[in-house]
N, CA, C and O atoms as a GROMACS GRO file, in nm:
protein
  296
    1MET      N    1  27.025  -1.447  -9.886
    1MET     CA    2  27.100  -1.566  -9.921
    1MET      C    3  27.015  -1.651 -10.014
    1MET      O    4  26.898  -1.678  -9.988
    2GLN      N    5  27.076  -1.692 -10.122
    2GLN     CA    6  27.006  -1.773 -10.220
    2GLN      C    7  27.059  -1.916 -10.214
    2GLN      O    8  27.180  -1.938 -10.211
    3LEU      N    9  26.969  -2.011 -10.212
    3LEU     CA   10  27.006  -2.152 -10.205
    3LEU      C   11  27.016  -2.207 -10.346
    3LEU      O   12  26.924  -2.193 -10.427
    4VAL      N   13  27.130  -2.271 -10.374
    4VAL     CA   14  27.152  -2.329 -10.506
    4VAL      C   15  27.186  -2.476 -10.487
    4VAL      O   16  27.278  -2.510 -10.413
    5ILE      N   17  27.111  -2.563 -10.555
    5ILE     CA   18  27.140  -2.706 -10.551
    5ILE      C   19  27.199  -2.744 -10.685
    5ILE      O   20  27.139  -2.721 -10.790
    6ARG      N   21  27.317  -2.802 -10.682
    6ARG     CA   22  27.386  -2.840 -10.806
    6ARG      C   23  27.462  -2.969 -10.782
    6ARG      O   24  27.473  -3.016 -10.669
    7ARG      N   25  27.515  -3.023 -10.888
    7ARG     CA   26  27.593  -3.147 -10.879
    7ARG      C   27  27.722  -3.122 -10.802
    7ARG      O   28  27.777  -3.012 -10.802
    8TYR      N   29  27.769  -3.228 -10.737
    8TYR     CA   30  27.894  -3.221 -10.662
    8TYR      C   31  28.012  -3.210 -10.758
    8TYR      O   32  28.019  -3.279 -10.859
    9CYS      N   33  28.104  -3.122 -10.723
    9CYS     CA   34  28.229  -3.108 -10.798
    9CYS      C   35  28.344  -3.136 -10.701
    9CYS      O   36  28.333  -3.105 -10.583
   10PRO      N   37  28.452  -3.195 -10.749
   10PRO     CA   38  28.566  -3.221 -10.660
   10PRO      C   39  28.617  -3.096 -10.589
   10PRO      O   40  28.674  -3.106 -10.480
   11SER      N   41  28.598  -2.980 -10.649
   11SER     CA   42  28.644  -2.856 -10.585
   11SER      C   43  28.559  -2.821 -10.462
   11SER      O   44  28.599  -2.738 -10.381
   12ASP      N   45  28.442  -2.884 -10.448
   12ASP     CA   46  28.354  -2.858 -10.335
   12ASP      C   47  28.386  -2.945 -10.214
   12ASP      O   48  28.317  -2.937 -10.112
   13ASN      N   49  28.489  -3.026 -10.222
   13ASN     CA   50  28.518  -3.125 -10.119
   13ASN      C   51  28.528  -3.064  -9.980
   13ASN      O   52  28.467  -3.114  -9.886
   14GLU      N   53  28.602  -2.958  -9.965
   14GLU     CA   54  28.623  -2.898  -9.832
   14GLU      C   55  28.492  -2.846  -9.773
   14GLU      O   56  28.463  -2.869  -9.656
   15ALA      N   57  28.413  -2.776  -9.853
   15ALA     CA   58  28.286  -2.722  -9.805
   15ALA      C   59  28.187  -2.834  -9.771
   15ALA      O   60  28.115  -2.825  -9.671
   16VAL      N   61  28.184  -2.937  -9.853
   16VAL     CA   62  28.093  -3.049  -9.829
   16VAL      C   63  28.131  -3.122  -9.700
   16VAL      O   64  28.044  -3.157  -9.620
   17CYS      N   65  28.260  -3.146  -9.680
   17CYS     CA   66  28.305  -3.214  -9.557
   17CYS      C   67  28.273  -3.131  -9.434
   17CYS      O   68  28.231  -3.186  -9.332
   18ALA      N   69  28.291  -3.000  -9.442
   18ALA     CA   70  28.260  -2.912  -9.328
   18ALA      C   71  28.110  -2.914  -9.299
   18ALA      O   72  28.070  -2.922  -9.183
   19LEU      N   73  28.028  -2.907  -9.401
   19LEU     CA   74  27.883  -2.910  -9.384
   19LEU      C   75  27.836  -3.043  -9.326
   19LEU      O   76  27.751  -3.046  -9.237
   20PHE      N   77  27.891  -3.152  -9.375
   20PHE     CA   78  27.857  -3.285  -9.324
   20PHE      C   79  27.897  -3.298  -9.178
   20PHE      O   80  27.821  -3.351  -9.097
   21SER      N   81  28.016  -3.250  -9.143
   21SER     CA   82  28.065  -3.258  -9.006
   21SER      C   83  27.975  -3.181  -8.910
   21SER      O   84  27.943  -3.230  -8.802
   22VAL      N   85  27.935  -3.062  -8.949
   22VAL     CA   86  27.846  -2.982  -8.864
   22VAL      C   87  27.711  -3.052  -8.848
   22VAL      O   88  27.655  -3.055  -8.739
   23GLY      N   89  27.659  -3.107  -8.956
   23GLY     CA   90  27.530  -3.176  -8.951
   23GLY      C   91  27.534  -3.298  -8.861
   23GLY      O   92  27.440  -3.323  -8.786
   24ILE      N   93  27.643  -3.374  -8.867
   24ILE     CA   94  27.656  -3.493  -8.783
   24ILE      C   95  27.668  -3.453  -8.636
   24ILE      O   96  27.605  -3.514  -8.549
   25ARG      N   97  27.747  -3.350  -8.608
   25ARG     CA   98  27.767  -3.307  -8.469
   25ARG      C   99  27.638  -3.254  -8.407
   25ARG      O  100  27.622  -3.260  -8.285
   26GLU      N  101  27.546  -3.200  -8.490
   26GLU     CA  102  27.418  -3.152  -8.438
   26GLU      C  103  27.338  -3.265  -8.376
   26GLU      O  104  27.261  -3.242  -8.283
   27HIS      N  105  27.354  -3.386  -8.426
   27HIS     CA  106  27.269  -3.496  -8.384
   27HIS      C  107  27.329  -3.581  -8.272
   27HIS      O  108  27.262  -3.672  -8.223
   28ILE      N  109  27.450  -3.556  -8.232
   28ILE     CA  110  27.514  -3.639  -8.130
   28ILE      C  111  27.440  -3.629  -7.997
   28ILE      O  112  27.405  -3.731  -7.939
   29ARG      N  113  27.417  -3.509  -7.950
   29ARG     CA  114  27.353  -3.491  -7.819
   29ARG      C  115  27.211  -3.548  -7.815
   29ARG      O  116  27.179  -3.622  -7.722
   30PRO      N  117  27.123  -3.516  -7.912
   30PRO     CA  118  26.988  -3.575  -7.907
   30PRO      C  119  26.988  -3.728  -7.916
   30PRO      O  120  26.909  -3.793  -7.848
   31CYS      N  121  27.075  -3.784  -7.998
   31CYS     CA  122  27.081  -3.930  -8.010
   31CYS      C  123  27.129  -3.993  -7.880
   31CYS      O  124  27.075  -4.095  -7.837
   32PHE      N  125  27.230  -3.934  -7.818
   32PHE     CA  126  27.281  -3.986  -7.692
   32PHE      C  127  27.173  -3.978  -7.584
   32PHE      O  128  27.152  -4.072  -7.508
   33HIS      N  129  27.104  -3.865  -7.578
   33HIS     CA  130  26.997  -3.847  -7.480
   33HIS      C  131  26.886  -3.950  -7.503
   33HIS      O  132  26.835  -4.009  -7.407
   34ASN      N  133  26.850  -3.972  -7.628
   34ASN     CA  134  26.746  -4.070  -7.660
   34ASN      C  135  26.789  -4.210  -7.618
   34ASN      O  136  26.709  -4.285  -7.563
   35ALA      N  137  26.913  -4.245  -7.645
   35ALA     CA  138  26.962  -4.378  -7.610
   35ALA      C  139  26.970  -4.398  -7.459
   35ALA      O  140  26.944  -4.507  -7.409
   36MET      N  141  27.006  -4.293  -7.385
   36MET     CA  142  27.022  -4.306  -7.241
   36MET      C  143  26.890  -4.300  -7.166
   36MET      O  144  26.886  -4.334  -7.048
   37THR      N  145  26.783  -4.257  -7.231
   37THR     CA  146  26.654  -4.250  -7.162
   37THR      C  147  26.556  -4.356  -7.211
   37THR      O  148  26.445  -4.366  -7.159
   38SER      N  149  26.594  -4.434  -7.308
   38SER     CA  150  26.506  -4.538  -7.361
   38SER      C  151  26.518  -4.664  -7.276
   38SER      O  152  26.628  -4.717  -7.261
   39PRO      N  153  26.408  -4.714  -7.221
   39PRO     CA  154  26.414  -4.836  -7.140
   39PRO      C  155  26.467  -4.956  -7.218
   39PRO      O  156  26.537  -5.041  -7.162
   40LEU      N  157  26.434  -4.964  -7.346
   40LEU     CA  158  26.481  -5.077  -7.427
   40LEU      C  159  26.633  -5.076  -7.436
   40LEU      O  160  26.697  -5.179  -7.414
   41TYR      N  161  26.692  -4.961  -7.469
   41TYR     CA  162  26.838  -4.953  -7.482
   41TYR      C  163  26.906  -4.976  -7.347
   41TYR      O  164  27.013  -5.037  -7.341
   42LEU      N  165  26.846  -4.925  -7.241
   42LEU     CA  166  26.904  -4.948  -7.108
   42LEU      C  167  26.900  -5.096  -7.071
   42LEU      O  168  26.995  -5.148  -7.014
   43ALA      N  169  26.789  -5.164  -7.104
   43ALA     CA  170  26.779  -5.306  -7.075
   43ALA      C  171  26.879  -5.387  -7.157
   43ALA      O  172  26.942  -5.480  -7.105
   44ILE      N  173  26.896  -5.352  -7.284
   44ILE     CA  174  26.992  -5.422  -7.369
   44ILE      C  175  27.134  -5.401  -7.316
   44ILE      O  176  27.212  -5.496  -7.309
   45THR      N  177  27.167  -5.278  -7.280
   45THR     CA  178  27.300  -5.249  -7.227
   45THR      C  179  27.326  -5.324  -7.097
   45THR      O  180  27.434  -5.381  -7.079
   46LEU      N  181  27.229  -5.325  -7.009
   46LEU     CA  182  27.243  -5.397  -6.882
   46LEU      C  183  27.259  -5.546  -6.907
   46LEU      O  184  27.343  -5.611  -6.844
   47ALA      N  185  27.179  -5.601  -6.998
   47ALA     CA  186  27.188  -5.745  -7.028
   47ALA      C  187  27.324  -5.780  -7.085
   47ALA      O  188  27.383  -5.882  -7.048
   48LEU      N  189  27.376  -5.698  -7.175
   48LEU     CA  190  27.508  -5.725  -7.233
   48LEU      C  191  27.618  -5.717  -7.127
   48LEU      O  192  27.711  -5.797  -7.128
   49CYS      N  193  27.606  -5.622  -7.036
   49CYS     CA  194  27.706  -5.611  -6.928
   49CYS      C  195  27.701  -5.733  -6.836
   49CYS      O  196  27.806  -5.786  -6.799
   50VAL      N  197  27.582  -5.776  -6.801
   50VAL     CA  198  27.568  -5.893  -6.713
   50VAL      C  199  27.619  -6.018  -6.782
   50VAL      O  200  27.690  -6.098  -6.721
   51ILE      N  201  27.584  -6.036  -6.909
   51ILE     CA  202  27.632  -6.153  -6.984
   51ILE      C  203  27.784  -6.151  -6.994
   51ILE      O  204  27.849  -6.254  -6.976
   52GLY      N  205  27.840  -6.035  -7.023
   52GLY     CA  206  27.986  -6.024  -7.030
   52GLY      C  207  28.052  -6.054  -6.898
   52GLY      O  208  28.155  -6.121  -6.893
   53TYR      N  209  27.993  -6.006  -6.790
   53TYR     CA  210  28.048  -6.033  -6.657
   53TYR      C  211  28.042  -6.182  -6.625
   53TYR      O  212  28.140  -6.240  -6.578
   54LEU      N  213  27.927  -6.244  -6.651
   54LEU     CA  214  27.912  -6.386  -6.621
   54LEU      C  215  28.002  -6.472  -6.707
   54LEU      O  216  28.067  -6.564  -6.658
   55LEU      N  217  28.007  -6.443  -6.836
   55LEU     CA  218  28.095  -6.521  -6.924
   55LEU      C  219  28.241  -6.500  -6.888
   55LEU      O  220  28.321  -6.594  -6.890
   56GLY      N  221  28.276  -6.377  -6.855
   56GLY     CA  222  28.414  -6.348  -6.818
   56GLY      C  223  28.453  -6.417  -6.689
   56GLY      O  224  28.563  -6.471  -6.679
   57SER      N  225  28.364  -6.416  -6.592
   57SER     CA  226  28.399  -6.480  -6.465
   57SER      C  227  28.399  -6.632  -6.479
   57SER      O  228  28.482  -6.699  -6.418
   58THR      N  229  28.306  -6.687  -6.557
   58THR     CA  230  28.303  -6.832  -6.578
   58THR      C  231  28.426  -6.876  -6.655
   58THR      O  232  28.491  -6.974  -6.618
   59LEU      N  233  28.458  -6.805  -6.761
   59LEU     CA  234  28.576  -6.839  -6.839
   59LEU      C  235  28.702  -6.824  -6.755
   59LEU      O  236  28.793  -6.907  -6.762
   60GLY      N  237  28.708  -6.718  -6.676
   60GLY     CA  238  28.823  -6.699  -6.589
   60GLY      C  239  28.837  -6.810  -6.488
   60GLY      O  240  28.948  -6.856  -6.461
   61ALA      N  241  28.725  -6.855  -6.432
   61ALA     CA  242  28.728  -6.966  -6.336
   61ALA      C  243  28.771  -7.095  -6.403
   61ALA      O  244  28.848  -7.172  -6.344
   62MET      N  245  28.724  -7.119  -6.525
   62MET     CA  246  28.762  -7.241  -6.597
   62MET      C  247  28.911  -7.241  -6.629
   62MET      O  248  28.978  -7.344  -6.614
   63VAL      N  249  28.963  -7.128  -6.672
   63VAL     CA  250  29.106  -7.119  -6.704
   63VAL      C  251  29.188  -7.136  -6.578
   63VAL      O  252  29.292  -7.204  -6.580
   64LEU      N  253  29.144  -7.077  -6.468
   64LEU     CA  254  29.215  -7.090  -6.341
   64LEU      C  255  29.216  -7.236  -6.295
   64LEU      O  256  29.319  -7.287  -6.251
   65CYS      N  257  29.101  -7.303  -6.304
   65CYS     CA  258  29.094  -7.445  -6.264
   65CYS      C  259  29.181  -7.531  -6.355
   65CYS      O  260  29.248  -7.622  -6.307
   66ALA      N  261  29.180  -7.504  -6.484
   66ALA     CA  262  29.262  -7.581  -6.577
   66ALA      C  263  29.410  -7.560  -6.547
   66ALA      O  264  29.489  -7.653  -6.557
   67GLY      N  265  29.447  -7.439  -6.511
   67GLY     CA  266  29.587  -7.411  -6.478
   67GLY      C  267  29.629  -7.481  -6.351
   67GLY      O  268  29.740  -7.534  -6.344
   68ILE      N  269  29.542  -7.483  -6.251
   68ILE     CA  270  29.574  -7.551  -6.126
   68ILE      C  271  29.585  -7.701  -6.148
   68ILE      O  272  29.673  -7.767  -6.093
   69THR      N  273  29.495  -7.756  -6.230
   69THR     CA  274  29.497  -7.900  -6.260
   69THR      C  275  29.626  -7.937  -6.332
   69THR      O  276  29.685  -8.041  -6.302
   70ASN      N  277  29.669  -7.856  -6.426
   70ASN     CA  278  29.793  -7.883  -6.500
   70ASN      C  279  29.915  -7.877  -6.409
   70ASN      O  280  30.008  -7.955  -6.426
   71VAL      N  281  29.914  -7.785  -6.314
   71VAL     CA  282  30.027  -7.773  -6.222
   71VAL      C  283  30.034  -7.896  -6.132
   71VAL      O  284  30.144  -7.945  -6.104
   72LYS      N  285  29.920  -7.946  -6.085
   72LYS     CA  286  29.918  -8.064  -5.998
   72LYS      C  287  29.962  -8.189  -6.072
   72LYS      O  288  30.026  -8.276  -6.014
   73ASN      N  289  29.928  -8.200  -6.201
   73ASN     CA  290  29.962  -8.319  -6.279
   73ASN      C  291  30.110  -8.323  -6.317
   73ASN      O  292  30.161  -8.430  -6.351
   74GLN      N  293  30.178  -8.213  -6.312
   74GLN     CA  294  30.319  -8.212  -6.352
   74GLN      C  295  30.403  -8.250  -6.238
   74GLN      O  296  30.525  -8.256  -6.251
   0.00000   0.00000   0.00000
């Protein structure tokens, strides 16, 4: 097999897309494994989940209190 490097031609679109797709799919598993075993990424993910939970519950409590207050005032 001989390797030839040449300029891109529109007729190469299908082969280029297939090659790019295979190359990207090769890296999915190692990247996922790296992200799931890195303490930094795990800490960031945990922090975002906790912040989302706290903000969601606080906002939910505020909306609930505002709704109850509006019902009592009417």
